[in-house]
C-alpha positions in Angstrom: 15.8 3.7 -9.0 12.8 5.9 -7.8 14.0 8.9 -6.0 12.3 10.1 -2.6 10.5 13.5 -2.3 9.4 14.9 1.1 6.0 16.0 1.8 6.6 19.7 1.7 8.3 19.7 -1.7 5.4 17.5 -3.0 2.9 20.2 -1.9 4.9 22.8 -3.8 5.0 20.7 -7.0 1.2 20.1 -6.4 0.5 23.8 -6.0 2.6 24.6 -9.1 1.1 21.6 -11.1 4.4 20.2 -11.7 3.4 16.5 -10.5 0.7 14.0 -10.8 0.1 12.4 -7.4 -0.9 8.2 -7.5 -2.2 6.8 -4.3 -1.2 3.1 -4.5 -3.3 1.9 -1.5 -6.6 0.0 -1.5 -9.8 1.8 -2.4 -11.1 1.7 1.4 -7.9 3.2 2.7 -8.0 6.0 -0.1 -11.7 6.8 0.8 -10.9 7.1 4.6 -8.2 9.5 3.9 -6.4 10.8 1.0 -4.4 13.7 -0.4 -6.6 16.1 -2.5 -6.1 15.7 -6.2 -4.4 11.9 -5.8 -5.5 9.5 -8.4 -6.4 6.2 -7.0 -4.3 2.9 -8.6 -4.1 0.1 -6.2 -0.7 -1.6 -6.0 -1.9 -4.8 -7.6 -3.2 -2.7 -10.9 0.0 -0.4 -11.2 1.1 -0.5 -14.8 2.3 2.2 -17.1 -0.9 1.7 -19.2 -3.1 2.3 -16.1 -1.3 5.7 -15.4 -3.7 8.8 -15.4 -4.2 10.6 -18.9 -2.3 13.8 -19.6 1.1 15.2 -19.6 3.4 13.4 -17.2 6.4 15.6 -15.7 6.9 14.5 -12.3 5.0 11.3 -11.4 4.7 10.9 -7.5 3.5 7.6 -6.0 2.5 7.5 -2.4 0.9 4.6 0.0 0.5 4.8 3.9 4.1 4.9 4.8 6.3 4.3 1.7 6.6 0.4 1.2 4.0 0.0 -1.3 5.0 3.1 -3.0 8.5 2.0 -3.5 7.0 -1.4 -4.9 4.9 0.7 -7.2 8.0 2.9 -8.5 9.9 -0.2 -9.0 7.0 -1.9 -11.1 6.7 1.2 -13.2 10.3 1.8 -13.8 10.8 -1.9 -15.1 8.3 -1.1 -17.7 9.5 2.2 -18.7 12.9 3.4 -17.3 12.4 7.0 -18.7 9.8 7.9 -16.4 10.5 10.8 -13.7 9.2 9.0 -10.6 9.2 9.9 -7.1 7.9 7.9 -3.8 6.6 10.2 -1.2 9.0 9.7 1.7 7.0 8.3 4.6 3.9 8.1 2.6 0.7 9.8 3.7 1.7 9.5 7.3 4.5 11.8 6.7 2.2 14.2 4.9 -0.2 14.4 7.9 2.8 14.5 10.3 4.0 17.7 8.3 0.5 19.4 9.0 -0.8 19.2 5.4 -4.4 18.7 4.6 -6.2 15.5 3.7 -9.5 14.6 2.7 -11.7 12.0 4.3 -15.3 10.6 4.2 -15.0 10.0 7.8 -14.8 6.2 7.8 -12.3 4.3 9.2 -10.3 1.2 7.9 -7.5 -0.7 9.3 -4.5 -0.1 6.9 -3.6 -3.3 4.9 -0.4 -4.0 6.8 -2.3 -4.3 10.1 -5.0 -6.3 8.4 -2.5 -8.8 7.5 -0.9 -8.7 10.8 -4.3 -9.3 12.5 -5.1 -12.2 10.3 -1.8 -13.8 10.9 -2.2 -13.2 14.8 -5.4 -14.7 15.0 -4.5 -17.6 12.6 -1.5 -18.4 14.6 -3.5 -18.3 18.1 -6.4 -20.4 16.6 -3.9 -22.9 15.6 -2.2 -23.2 18.7 -5.3 -23.7 20.6 -6.3 -26.2 18.2 -3.1 -28.1 18.3 -3.3 -28.0 22.3 -6.8 -29.1 22.7 -8.0 -31.0 19.6 -5.2 -32.4 17.3 -1.3 -32.1 17.3 -1.3 -32.0 13.5 -2.7 -28.4 13.6 1.0 -27.3 14.2 1.3 -27.8 10.5 -0.8 -24.6 10.0 1.7 -23.0 12.2 4.5 -24.1 9.8 2.6 -22.9 6.8 2.3 -19.4 8.3 5.8 -19.4 9.2 7.0 -20.6 5.5 4.6 -17.8 4.1 6.2 -15.0 6.6 9.7 -16.3 5.5 8.9 -16.0 1.8 7.4 -12.7 2.4 10.4 -11.5 4.2 12.7 -12.8 1.7 11.1 -11.6 -1.5 8.7 -8.7 -0.6 5.8 -10.6 -2.0 3.2 -11.3 0.5 0.3 -13.7 -0.8 -1.9 -12.9 2.1 -1.9 -9.1 1.5 -2.9 -9.5 -2.1 -5.8 -11.9 -0.8 -6.7 -9.4 1.8 -6.5 -6.5 -0.6 -9.3 -8.3 -2.5 -11.6 -8.5 0.6 -15.0 -6.5 0.0 -14.3 -3.9 2.7 -11.2 -2.9 0.9 -12.8 -2.5 -2.5 -15.9 -0.3 -1.7 -15.3 2.9 -3.2 -18.5 4.7 -2.8 
């Protein structure tokens, strides 16, 4: 199981070059705001073979709030249980809350989880309107969304999140 590290401790490790920091968010999220020196490796691409080159002491993974970071730690530990891996507790949100500096290109992008919530909400609203005003069979769309949310909650796998992560606005790196 991956260990957790708080923002202040991580900053000390980074200042002493004792840790390698990996951001597992999507490219647009990283571009909008990131911790200086963090290597970008989106969650879908996380594998031990994809880790940055160089000596690995402590390996620290972060995302926005800690959820994707935890998933990345689990994936990496499943491949190589000998890794000394940590998840930044609270993600970059905790880093910012601790008053620590970040870098940004000035752009804004909704975090992936909010993009998924917006997609689900708009789809349910549309399906409800279509069911009410056009054809009652559109209630099946509501059932499909419900089934998808149930699977996501039970397994931690969200196909919609993976799909939204592939959208062009989440892939732009320059």
